[in-house]
DSSP file (Angstrom, degrees, kcal/mol; ACC not computed):
  #  RESIDUE AA STRUCTURE BP1 BP2  ACC     N-H-->O    O-->H-N    N-H-->O    O-->H-N    TCO  KAPPA ALPHA  PHI   PSI    X-CA   Y-CA   Z-CA
    1    1 A L     >        0   0    0      0, 0.0     4,-2.8     0, 0.0     5,-0.2   0.000 360.0 360.0 360.0 -42.0    0.0    0.0    0.0
    2    2 A K  H  >  +     0   0    0      1,-0.2     4,-2.3     2,-0.2     5,-0.1   0.920 360.0  47.0 -60.6 -43.2    2.8    2.4    0.9
    3    3 A Q  H  > S+     0   0    0      2,-0.2     4,-2.3     1,-0.2    -1,-0.2   0.888 112.0  50.5 -67.0 -38.3    4.5    1.9   -2.5
    4    4 A L  H  > S+     0   0    0      2,-0.2     4,-1.8     1,-0.2    -2,-0.2   0.942 112.3  46.7 -62.7 -47.6    1.2    2.3   -4.4
    5    5 A M  H  X S+     0   0    0     -4,-2.8     4,-3.1     1,-0.2     5,-0.5   0.866 110.1  54.2 -64.5 -35.9    0.4    5.6   -2.5
    6    6 A Y  H  X>S+     0   0    0     -4,-2.3     4,-2.1    -5,-0.2     5,-1.9   0.934 108.7  48.3 -61.7 -46.1    4.0    6.8   -3.2
    7    7 A L  H  <5S+     0   0    0     -4,-2.3     6,-2.6     3,-0.2     7,-0.2   0.854 118.1  41.6 -63.5 -34.1    3.6    6.2   -6.9
    8    8 A M  H  <5S+     0   0    0     -4,-1.8     6,-0.3     4,-0.2    -2,-0.2   0.889 125.8  29.5 -81.9 -40.8    0.2    8.0   -6.9
    9    9 A T  H  <5S+     0   0    0     -4,-3.1    -3,-0.2    -5,-0.2    -2,-0.2   0.844 131.7  26.8 -93.0 -35.1    1.0   11.0   -4.6
   10   10 A T  T  <5S+     0   0    0     -4,-2.1    -3,-0.2    -5,-0.5    -4,-0.1   0.902 132.8  30.5 -95.1 -51.0    4.7   11.6   -5.1
   11   11 A E  S   <S-     0   0    0     -5,-1.9    -3,-0.2     1,-0.0    -4,-0.2   0.676  90.9-146.0 -81.8 -15.7    5.5   10.3   -8.6
   12   12 A K    >   +     0   0    0     -6,-0.4     3,-2.0     1,-0.1    -4,-0.2   0.918  29.0 172.1  49.6  50.1    1.9   11.2   -9.8
   13   13 A I  G >   +     0   0    0     -6,-2.6     3,-1.7     1,-0.3    -5,-0.2   0.716  65.1  76.1 -61.1 -21.7    1.9    8.2  -12.1
   14   14 A F  G 3  S+     0   0    0      1,-0.3    -1,-0.3    -6,-0.3     5,-0.1   0.677  78.3  73.2 -64.7 -17.2   -1.8    8.9  -12.8
   15   15 A T  G <  S+     0   0    0     -3,-2.0    -1,-0.3     3,-0.1    64,-0.2   0.624  73.0  96.3 -75.2 -10.6   -0.8   11.8  -15.0
   16   16 A D    X   -     0   0    0     -3,-1.7     3,-1.9    -4,-0.2    61,-0.0  -0.705  69.7-152.7 -76.2 115.0    0.4    9.3  -17.6
   17   17 A P  T 3  S+     0   0    0      0, 0.0    -1,-0.2     0, 0.0    64,-0.1   0.731  93.5  52.8 -64.3 -18.3   -2.7    9.0  -19.9
   18   18 A D  T 3  S+     0   0    0      2,-0.1     5,-0.2    -3,-0.0    -3,-0.1   0.271  75.6 137.1-100.0  11.9   -1.6    5.4  -20.8
   19   19 A I    <   +     0   0    0     -3,-1.9     2,-0.3    -6,-0.1     3,-0.0  -0.353  30.9 178.7 -60.4 136.1   -1.4    4.2  -17.2
   20   20 A S     >  -     0   0    0      1,-0.1     4,-2.6    -2,-0.0     5,-0.3  -0.873  45.9-106.2-134.9 166.1   -2.9    0.7  -17.0
   21   21 A L  H  > S+     0   0    0     -2,-0.3     4,-2.4     1,-0.2     5,-0.2   0.905 122.5  51.3 -57.5 -41.5   -3.5   -1.9  -14.4
   22   22 A F  H  > S+     0   0    0      2,-0.2     4,-2.0     1,-0.2    -1,-0.2   0.939 111.1  45.7 -62.9 -49.3   -0.7   -3.9  -16.1
   23   23 A E  H  > S+     0   0    0      1,-0.2     4,-1.8     2,-0.2    -2,-0.2   0.909 114.9  46.7 -62.5 -43.3    1.8   -1.0  -16.1
   24   24 A L  H  X S+     0   0    0     -4,-2.6     4,-1.3     1,-0.2    -1,-0.2   0.905 110.8  52.0 -67.6 -40.8    1.2   -0.1  -12.5
   25   25 A S  H  X>S+     0   0    0     -4,-2.4     5,-2.3    -5,-0.3     4,-0.5   0.868 106.8  54.6 -63.7 -35.2    1.3   -3.7  -11.3
   26   26 A K  H ><5S+     0   0    0     -4,-2.0     3,-1.0     1,-0.2    -1,-0.2   0.918 106.6  51.1 -61.8 -42.7    4.7   -4.0  -13.1
   27   27 A R  H 3<5S+     0   0    0     -4,-1.8    -1,-0.2     1,-0.2    -2,-0.2   0.797 113.8  45.0 -63.4 -28.6    6.0   -1.0  -11.1
   28   28 A L  H 3<5S-     0   0    0     -4,-1.3    -1,-0.2     2,-0.2    -2,-0.2   0.439 109.4-123.9 -95.1  -1.7    4.8   -2.6   -7.9
   29   29 A N  T <<5S+     0   0    0     -3,-1.0     2,-0.3    -4,-0.5    -3,-0.2   0.884  75.0 108.5  57.5  42.1    6.2   -6.1   -8.8
   30   30 A I  S   <S-     0   0    0     -5,-2.3    -1,-0.2    -6,-0.1    -2,-0.2  -0.875  75.4 -91.1-134.3 170.0    2.8   -7.8   -8.4
   31   31 A T     >  -     0   0    0     -2,-0.3     4,-2.2     1,-0.1     5,-0.2  -0.454  32.4-116.5 -80.5 156.7    0.4   -9.3  -10.8
   32   32 A P  H  > S+     0   0    0      0, 0.0     4,-2.9     0, 0.0     5,-0.2   0.885 118.0  55.4 -56.5 -37.6   -2.4   -7.2  -12.4
   33   33 A H  H  > S+     0   0    0      1,-0.2     4,-2.8     2,-0.2     5,-0.2   0.922 106.6  49.2 -61.9 -43.7   -4.8   -9.6  -10.6
   34   34 A Q  H  > S+     0   0    0      2,-0.2     4,-2.5     1,-0.2    -1,-0.2   0.914 113.4  46.5 -63.2 -42.5   -3.2   -8.9   -7.2
   35   35 A L  H  X S+     0   0    0     -4,-2.2     4,-2.7     2,-0.2     5,-0.2   0.941 113.9  47.9 -65.6 -46.5   -3.4   -5.1   -7.8
   36   36 A S  H  X S+     0   0    0     -4,-2.9     4,-2.5     1,-0.2    -2,-0.2   0.917 113.1  48.3 -58.3 -45.3   -7.0   -5.2   -9.0
   37   37 A Q  H  X S+     0   0    0     -4,-2.8     4,-3.0    -5,-0.2     5,-0.3   0.903 111.3  50.6 -63.7 -42.6   -8.0   -7.4   -6.1
   38   38 A F  H  X>S+     0   0    0     -4,-2.5     4,-2.9     2,-0.2     5,-0.7   0.940 112.8  45.2 -60.5 -48.8   -6.2   -5.1   -3.6
   39   39 A I  H  X5S+     0   0    0     -4,-2.7     6,-1.3     1,-0.2     4,-1.2   0.909 116.5  46.8 -63.0 -41.7   -7.9   -2.0   -5.0
   40   40 A N  H  <5S+     0   0    0     -4,-2.5     4,-0.5    -5,-0.2    -2,-0.2   0.936 121.8  34.1 -64.1 -47.8  -11.3   -3.7   -5.1
   41   41 A E  H  <5S+     0   0    0     -4,-3.0    -2,-0.2    -5,-0.2    -3,-0.2   0.889 128.6  31.2 -80.7 -40.5  -11.1   -5.2   -1.6
   42   42 A H  H  <5S+     0   0    0     -4,-2.9    -3,-0.2    -5,-0.3    -2,-0.1   0.771 132.6  28.7 -93.2 -27.9   -9.2   -2.5    0.4
   43   43 A L  S  <<S-     0   0    0     -4,-1.2    -3,-0.2    -5,-0.7    -2,-0.1   0.495  96.1-133.1-110.8  -7.7  -10.2    0.6   -1.4
   44   44 A N        +     0   0    0     -4,-0.5     2,-0.3    -5,-0.4    -4,-0.2   0.878  69.8  91.2  57.2  44.9  -13.7   -0.6   -2.5
   45   45 A M  S    S-     0   0    0     -6,-1.3    -1,-0.2     4,-0.0    -2,-0.2  -0.968  75.8 -99.4-155.3 169.1  -13.3    0.6   -6.1
   46   46 A R     >  -     0   0    0     -2,-0.3     4,-2.4    -3,-0.1     5,-0.2  -0.521  41.0-104.6 -89.9 162.4  -12.2   -0.4   -9.5
   47   47 A F  H  > S+     0   0    0      1,-0.2     4,-2.5     2,-0.2     5,-0.2   0.912 118.3  49.2 -54.7 -51.0   -8.8    0.6  -11.0
   48   48 A N  H  > S+     0   0    0      1,-0.2     4,-2.6     2,-0.2    -1,-0.2   0.888 111.6  49.3 -61.1 -39.1  -10.1    3.3  -13.4
   49   49 A H  H  > S+     0   0    0      2,-0.2     4,-2.2     1,-0.2    -1,-0.2   0.922 109.8  52.8 -62.9 -43.9  -12.1    4.9  -10.6
   50   50 A F  H  X S+     0   0    0     -4,-2.4     4,-1.3     1,-0.2    -2,-0.2   0.925 113.2  42.9 -57.1 -48.6   -9.0    4.8   -8.4
   51   51 A V  H  X S+     0   0    0     -4,-2.5     4,-2.1     1,-0.2    -1,-0.2   0.916 112.0  53.8 -66.4 -44.0   -6.9    6.6  -11.1
   52   52 A N  H  X S+     0   0    0     -4,-2.6     4,-2.9     1,-0.2     5,-0.2   0.840 101.5  59.0 -63.5 -33.8   -9.6    9.1  -11.9
   53   53 A I  H  X S+     0   0    0     -4,-2.2     4,-2.4     2,-0.2    -1,-0.2   0.931 108.2  45.9 -59.5 -44.7  -10.0   10.2   -8.3
   54   54 A Y  H  X S+     0   0    0     -4,-1.3     4,-2.2     2,-0.2    -2,-0.2   0.901 113.0  50.3 -63.6 -40.8   -6.4   11.2   -8.3
   55   55 A R  H  X S+     0   0    0     -4,-2.1     4,-2.3     2,-0.2    -2,-0.2   0.925 112.7  45.4 -64.0 -44.9   -6.7   12.9  -11.7
   56   56 A I  H  X S+     0   0    0     -4,-2.9     4,-2.8     2,-0.2    -2,-0.2   0.907 112.3  51.3 -67.1 -41.2   -9.8   14.9  -10.6
   57   57 A E  H  X S+     0   0    0     -4,-2.4     4,-2.2    -5,-0.2    -1,-0.2   0.907 111.1  48.4 -62.4 -41.1   -8.2   15.9   -7.2
   58   58 A E  H  X S+     0   0    0     -4,-2.2     4,-2.4     2,-0.2    -1,-0.2   0.922 112.0  49.3 -64.2 -43.3   -5.1   17.1   -9.0
   59   59 A A  H  X S+     0   0    0     -4,-2.3     4,-2.9     1,-0.2     5,-0.2   0.913 109.5  51.8 -63.1 -42.0   -7.3   19.1  -11.4
   60   60 A K  H  X S+     0   0    0     -4,-2.8     4,-2.4     1,-0.2    -1,-0.2   0.918 109.9  50.1 -58.5 -44.1   -9.2   20.6   -8.5
   61   61 A N  H  X S+     0   0    0     -4,-2.2     4,-2.2     2,-0.2    -2,-0.2   0.914 112.4  46.2 -62.0 -44.5   -6.0   21.7   -6.9
   62   62 A I  H  X S+     0   0    0     -4,-2.4     4,-2.6     2,-0.2     7,-0.2   0.925 113.0  49.6 -65.5 -44.8   -4.7   23.3  -10.1
   63   63 A L  H  < S+     0   0    0     -4,-2.9    -2,-0.2     1,-0.2    -1,-0.2   0.879 113.7  46.6 -62.8 -37.1   -8.0   25.1  -10.7
   64   64 A A  H  < S+     0   0    0     -4,-2.4    -1,-0.2    -5,-0.2    -2,-0.2   0.885 121.5  35.1 -72.2 -38.3   -8.1   26.4   -7.2
   65   65 A N  H  < S+     0   0    0     -4,-2.2    -2,-0.2     1,-0.2    -1,-0.2   0.678 129.8  31.4 -91.6 -19.2   -4.5   27.6   -7.2
   66   66 A H    ><  +     0   0    0     -4,-2.6     3,-2.6    -5,-0.2    -1,-0.2  -0.538  64.7 169.1-136.8  67.3   -4.2   28.7  -10.8
   67   67 A P  T 3  S+     0   0    0      0, 0.0    39,-0.1     0, 0.0    -1,-0.1   0.637  77.3  59.6 -61.0 -13.4   -7.7   29.9  -11.8
   68   68 A D  T 3  S+     0   0    0     -3,-0.1    -5,-0.1     2,-0.1     3,-0.1   0.492  80.1 117.2 -90.4  -2.6   -6.3   31.4  -15.0
   69   69 A A  S <  S-     0   0    0     -3,-2.6     2,-0.3    -7,-0.2    -3,-0.0  -0.302  75.6-104.2 -65.7 148.6   -5.0   28.1  -16.2
   70   70 A N     >  -     0   0    0      1,-0.1     4,-2.2     2,-0.0     5,-0.2  -0.587  21.4-141.8 -76.0 129.3   -6.5   26.7  -19.4
   71   71 A I  H  > S+     0   0    0     -2,-0.3     4,-2.6     1,-0.2    -1,-0.1   0.881 100.3  51.4 -63.1 -40.8   -9.0   23.9  -18.7
   72   72 A I  H  > S+     0   0    0      2,-0.2     4,-2.2     1,-0.2     5,-0.2   0.922 109.9  50.3 -62.5 -43.2   -7.9   21.8  -21.7
   73   73 A S  H  > S+     0   0    0      1,-0.2     4,-2.6     2,-0.2    -2,-0.2   0.903 110.6  49.7 -61.0 -41.4   -4.3   22.0  -20.7
   74   74 A I  H  X S+     0   0    0     -4,-2.2     4,-2.3     2,-0.2     6,-0.2   0.931 107.7  54.4 -63.5 -44.7   -5.2   20.9  -17.1
   75   75 A A  H  <>S+     0   0    0     -4,-2.6     5,-2.5     1,-0.2     4,-0.3   0.921 114.1  40.1 -54.1 -48.4   -7.2   18.0  -18.5
   76   76 A F  H ><5S+     0   0    0     -4,-2.2     3,-1.1     1,-0.2    -1,-0.2   0.882 111.8  57.6 -70.2 -38.1   -4.2   16.7  -20.5
   77   77 A H  H 3<5S+     0   0    0     -4,-2.6    -2,-0.2     1,-0.3    -1,-0.2   0.869 107.1  47.2 -61.0 -37.7   -1.7   17.5  -17.7
   78   78 A V  T 3<5S-     0   0    0     -4,-2.3    -1,-0.3    -5,-0.1    -2,-0.2   0.474 128.9 -91.8 -87.4  -1.1   -3.6   15.3  -15.2
   79   79 A G  T < 5S+     0   0    0     -3,-1.1     2,-0.2    -4,-0.3    -3,-0.2   0.490  77.5 135.8 112.2   3.6   -3.8   12.4  -17.6
   80   80 A F      < -     0   0    0     -5,-2.5    -1,-0.3    -6,-0.2     3,-0.1  -0.580  42.6-151.8 -82.7 148.8   -7.1   12.7  -19.5
   81   81 A N  S    S+     0   0    0     -2,-0.2     2,-0.3     1,-0.2    -1,-0.1   0.595  76.7  29.3 -93.9 -13.4   -7.0   12.1  -23.3
   82   82 A S     >  -     0   0    0      1,-0.1     4,-2.0    -7,-0.1    -1,-0.2  -0.998  66.4-131.9-148.9 151.0  -10.0   14.3  -24.1
   83   83 A K  H  > S+     0   0    0     -2,-0.3     4,-3.1     1,-0.2     5,-0.2   0.871 108.2  56.3 -66.8 -37.2  -11.7   17.4  -22.8
   84   84 A S  H  > S+     0   0    0      2,-0.2     4,-2.5     1,-0.2    -1,-0.2   0.911 108.4  46.1 -65.3 -41.4  -15.1   15.7  -23.0
   85   85 A T  H  > S+     0   0    0      2,-0.2     4,-2.7     1,-0.2     5,-0.3   0.930 114.3  49.4 -64.0 -44.9  -14.1   12.8  -20.8
   86   86 A F  H  X S+     0   0    0     -4,-2.0     4,-2.9     2,-0.2     5,-0.2   0.940 112.5  46.6 -57.8 -49.5  -12.5   15.2  -18.4
   87   87 A N  H  X S+     0   0    0     -4,-3.1     4,-2.3     2,-0.2     5,-0.2   0.921 113.7  48.4 -59.4 -46.4  -15.6   17.4  -18.2
   88   88 A K  H  X S+     0   0    0     -4,-2.5     4,-2.1    -5,-0.2    -2,-0.2   0.938 116.9  40.7 -62.0 -49.2  -17.9   14.4  -17.8
   89   89 A L  H  X S+     0   0    0     -4,-2.7     4,-2.5     2,-0.2     5,-0.2   0.878 112.4  55.3 -70.0 -37.0  -15.9   12.8  -15.0
   90   90 A F  H  X S+     0   0    0     -4,-2.9     4,-2.4    -5,-0.3     6,-0.5   0.941 112.3  43.2 -60.8 -46.1  -15.1   16.1  -13.3
   91   91 A K  H  X S+     0   0    0     -4,-2.3     4,-2.5    -5,-0.2    -1,-0.2   0.893 113.0  53.0 -66.6 -39.0  -18.9   16.9  -13.1
   92   92 A Q  H  < S+     0   0    0     -4,-2.1    -1,-0.2    -5,-0.2    -2,-0.2   0.893 117.3  37.3 -62.2 -40.2  -19.6   13.3  -12.0
   93   93 A Y  H  < S+     0   0    0     -4,-2.5    -2,-0.2     3,-0.1    -1,-0.2   0.777 132.5  24.0 -84.4 -28.8  -17.1   13.5   -9.2
   94   94 A T  H  < S-     0   0    0     -4,-2.4    -3,-0.2     2,-0.3    -2,-0.2   0.644  92.3-124.2-113.6 -19.4  -17.6   17.1   -8.0
   95   95 A G  S  < S+     0   0    0     -4,-2.5     2,-0.3    -5,-0.4    -4,-0.2   0.439  85.2  84.0  84.2  -0.9  -21.1   18.0   -9.1
   96   96 A K  S    S-     0   0    0     -6,-0.5    -2,-0.3    -5,-0.0    -1,-0.3  -0.929  81.1-114.3-130.5 154.2  -19.7   21.0  -11.0
   97   97 A T     >  -     0   0    0     -2,-0.3     4,-2.5     1,-0.1     5,-0.2  -0.496  37.3-109.2 -76.8 159.4  -18.2   21.5  -14.4
   98   98 A P  H  > S+     0   0    0      0, 0.0     4,-2.7     0, 0.0     5,-0.2   0.880 121.2  53.2 -56.1 -37.4  -14.5   22.4  -14.5
   99   99 A S  H  > S+     0   0    0      2,-0.2     4,-2.2     1,-0.2     5,-0.1   0.915 110.0  46.5 -64.7 -43.1  -15.5   26.0  -15.7
  100  100 A D  H  > S+     0   0    0      2,-0.2     4,-1.4     1,-0.2    -1,-0.2   0.906 113.8  48.5 -65.8 -40.9  -17.9   26.4  -12.8
  101  101 A Y  H  X S+     0   0    0     -4,-2.5     4,-1.1     1,-0.2     3,-0.3   0.920 111.7  49.7 -63.5 -44.3  -15.3   25.1  -10.3
  102  102 A K  H  X S+     0   0    0     -4,-2.7     4,-2.5    -5,-0.2     3,-0.4   0.891 105.7  57.5 -61.5 -40.5  -12.7   27.4  -11.7
  103  103 A A  H  X S+     0   0    0     -4,-2.2     4,-2.3     1,-0.2    -1,-0.2   0.830  98.0  61.3 -62.4 -32.8  -15.1   30.4  -11.5
  104  104 A L  H  X S+     0   0    0     -4,-1.4     4,-1.0    -3,-0.3    -1,-0.2   0.917 113.1  36.1 -58.0 -42.7  -15.5   29.8   -7.7
  105  105 A Y  H  X S+     0   0    0     -4,-1.1     4,-1.3    -3,-0.4    -2,-0.2   0.827 113.0  56.7 -82.3 -33.3  -11.8   30.4   -7.2
  106  106 A K  H  < S+     0   0    0     -4,-2.5     4,-0.4     1,-0.2     3,-0.2   0.897 107.9  49.5 -64.5 -38.9  -11.4   33.1   -9.9
  107  107 A N  H >< S+     0   0    0     -4,-2.3     3,-0.6     1,-0.2    -1,-0.2   0.839 109.8  51.7 -67.1 -34.3  -14.1   35.2   -8.1
  108  108 A H  H 3< S+     0   0    0     -4,-1.0    -1,-0.2     1,-0.2    -2,-0.2   0.729 103.3  58.2 -76.0 -21.4  -12.4   34.8   -4.8
  109  109 A S  T 3<        0   0    0     -4,-1.3    -1,-0.2     1,-0.2    -2,-0.2   0.546 360.0 360.0 -87.1  -5.7   -9.1   35.9   -6.0
  110  110 A C    <         0   0    0     -3,-0.6    -1,-0.2    -4,-0.4    -2,-0.1   0.462 360.0 360.0 -76.5 360.0  -10.3   39.3   -7.2
């Protein structure tokens, strides 16, 4: 668990748009099945959901601290391959669109 959290929080491996269960399990020296089972049983989620949570949290942090940042650039920076996927998942996870979330912080910085 420590090594997995290190890869996610310090190395920010989730920003790689091609990160996969296989690639991450290789980095952890375990099988994809073991990693999937660990995430399912201990974190109560699927691999893609696990990765997307980190991506959305990173995007929220960037939007809050850099409200003038370009949303498309942020989407690609945190590991999404398309703006539409980013927008859809951001709203699903936060209840707001990236633009609405950004506006909250932009208005506070004036």
